[in-house]
N, C-alpha and C positions, 0 to 999 in steps of 0.2 A: 165395759169397754176400756175404761180408763185404767183399770188394774191389770190390763194385759189379758183379760179373759174374753174370749169370743163367744157369742151366743151359739147354741147348737144349730147345725145346718138342718133344714127340713129334709124329710125322707121322700125322695121323688121316685122310688123304686116302682111303685104301682103305676104311676103316670108314664114312666119310661116303658114298662112292659106293655101297657095298653097301646101306646103310640107305635111301638114296634109291631104289635099285632095288626094294627090298622094299616101300617105301611106294607107289611107282608101281604095283607089281603088285597090291597089295590095293585101291588106289583104283580101278584099272581093273576089277578083279573085281567090286567093288560096283556100278560104273556098268554093267557088263555084265549083272549080275543085275537091275538096276532098269530099264534102258532098252534093253538088247539089244546084240548084237554090232555092228550097223552104226554105232551111236553111238561105241562104243569104237574102231572102225576109223577113223572120222573124226577123233576126238580124237588118236589115235596118228599119223595122217598130218599133222595140224596141228602136233603137237609135233615131229615129224621135220622139217617145213618150217622151224619156228622155230629148231631146233638148227642146221640147215644154213645158215640165214640168218646166225645169230650167228657161225658158223665162217667163212663168207665175209667177213663184216665184220671179223673179227679178223685174218684173213690179209691183208687189205688189198685 
């Protein structure tokens, strides 16, 4: 630290992905309880389409 070198940062990728999954699960659960299963299915299909589109764009 005194020589201007910082310690390496911890890798929180796994923790962030797990918490993202947990948040997605409870949000979809609330939407299911309020609006019903067809709305959740449409939102899930839309989210899947968006992720696939971003993946295709990233791969070139």
